[in-house]
N, C-alpha and C positions, 0 to 999 in steps of 0.2 A: 970683523973688520968691515968698515962701511964701504958701500958701493962707490967707486971713484966718480968724480964729477968732471965732465968734459966742458970746457968753456965754449960758449956759442961761437966765439971768434975762430975756433978750430973747424967749424962746419961751413960749408959753402951755402950760407943762407941768403936767399934772394927774396926781395919783396914781391908779394903777389900783386898782380895787376889791379885787383880790387879787393876790398875787405870781404871776408866770408862771414855771412850771418849764420854762425853755428854756435849754439849756446853750450855745447859740450867741449869743443876744441876751438880755442880762439885763433885769430889770424896768426899770431906769433908762433903758436905751437904747430899750426898747419905748415908754416914756412919751415920750421925745424924738421917736421916729418917729411916734407918734400925734399929737403936737402939730404936727409939720411937716405931716402929712397933713391934719389938721383945718384948717390954715391955708389950704388951697386948696379945701376943700369938694368932695372928689372924688366923681364918680359911677362912673367906671371906674378900677380900680387893677390894675396888673400887678406881680407879685412874681416876680423871677427868682431861683430858689433857695429855694423855699418850704419845703423839708425836710418835716417831718411836719405843718406847718400851724398851729403854735402861734401864731406871729406873725399869720398871716392871721386866725385866730379872734379874737385880741385886737382887731385893727383892725375887723373886721366887727361885733363886739359893741359897740365904742366909737363907731363912726361909722355910724349907722343909715341915712344917706342914700346909702351906696354901693349902686349897682344891680348891679354885676358886679365880681368880684374874680377875676382870672386868675392862677393859680399855675402856675409852670413848674419842673419838676425832672427828675431822671433816674431810671431804673429801679434797683432794689436792687443789681444786679450791675455797675453802671457803675464804671469805673476813672478817678478824677479825675487831672487833669494834675499837680497838686501833691501830693507825698507827705503833707503835713500835713493834707490834706482827705480822705484815704482812709477815715478812720473816720466821716466826716460824711454819707455816702450813706445816705438814709433807706430803711428796709425797706419802709415803706408811705408814699409821698409824699402829703402833704396830708391825712393821716388825721384830724387834729383839726378841720379846717375843712369836711370833706365833708358834714357834716350841715346846712350852711347852703346853701340853694338858690342864693344869689348867687355861690357859689364854683365856679369852673370849673377843672379840673385838666388840665394838659398834661404828660404824662410822655414825654419824648423821649430816644432813645439818646444824643444829644449835647447834651442840655439845650437851651439857647437858642442854641448856637453856629451852627446852620445856619438859624435863623429870620431872616426879613427883615420889614420893616415891612408888607409885603403879607400876611404870615401872621397878623397881629394887627390889632386895631382901635385907632383913636386913643383916647387915655386922658388922665386928669388927673394921674396919679401913677404912677411906677415905683419900686419898691424893688429894688435890685440887691444880692444877697447869695448868689450862686451860685458858680460856678467863679471862684476868685480869681487865676488865672494872668493875666499881662499881656494875652495875646491875647484871652481871654474877657472881661476887664473892659473893654477897649477896644471890643470888639464890642458888648457889652451896653450900654455907655454911648452908642455911636452909634445903636444900635437904639432906646434910650429917647428920645434926642433927636429921632429921626424920628417917634416915636409920641405924645409928650406935647404936648398942645395949649397954646396961649399961656395963661399964667396958671397953668400946672401946675407939677409938681415932679418932680425926680429925686433919690432918696436912695441913698447907698451905705453899706454897713457894712464895717468893718475898715480904714478910713482910719487910718493910724498903727500898724497891726499889722505889725511887722517880719517876721513869718513868712510873709506872703503878698505879692502884687505889686500890691495896690490903690493904695497911696500913690503909687508912681512914676507909674502911669497917670494918676491924678487930678492930680498936679502937672504932668504934660505937657499934659493937657487945659486946665488953668488957664493955663499959659503960652501956649496956643493961643487964649486968649480966652474960655474957658468961665467964667462967673461962679460958680465953686464956692466954698463956704464950709464950714468944719468947725465942729462943736459942741464947745465946751470940755469937757474931762474925759470925753470919750467917743470911740468909734471911728466916729462918725457924721459924714458929710459930705453936703451937699445943694446943689442948684442950682435956682433958680426959672427957669422958662422964659418 
């Protein structure tokens, strides 16, 4: 059974004050992500695959009630699993968000792959946009589900992107009973916990 599609009109999407120059998450998808995050009023947010921190900065600027934003990424010399992600490794992870005292950066040789729920704190929202191999997406999804409190949210990027392995993993999780939905006209998928 296919993952259900939510119309954009069902979300409280608001235009950003200025376009975000982010080559991995465009302005429209950033607006969708912020609308989803705003819907749960998060205090603690985790972003797996924060890259240079442009998305983290946009979220922190737009949702002032966030108390802590944990960004997880890899060092500049990391070799991703998927060839298509080899050019996406940031030289300086989290750089655009480090000026905000609420932003905490974790740079780990294997990214989130060897993290467990005991390594992080419970949170209200997780955005998964790191290693897009099936193994990593499955791990990050299960990690997020263990960390997100009731009433919270998990959001994935690159659902529907045929060059990565996100879609197959999310479809399998949906078949296993995870209430995942996708947002029309985007590569965004989410699940309310």
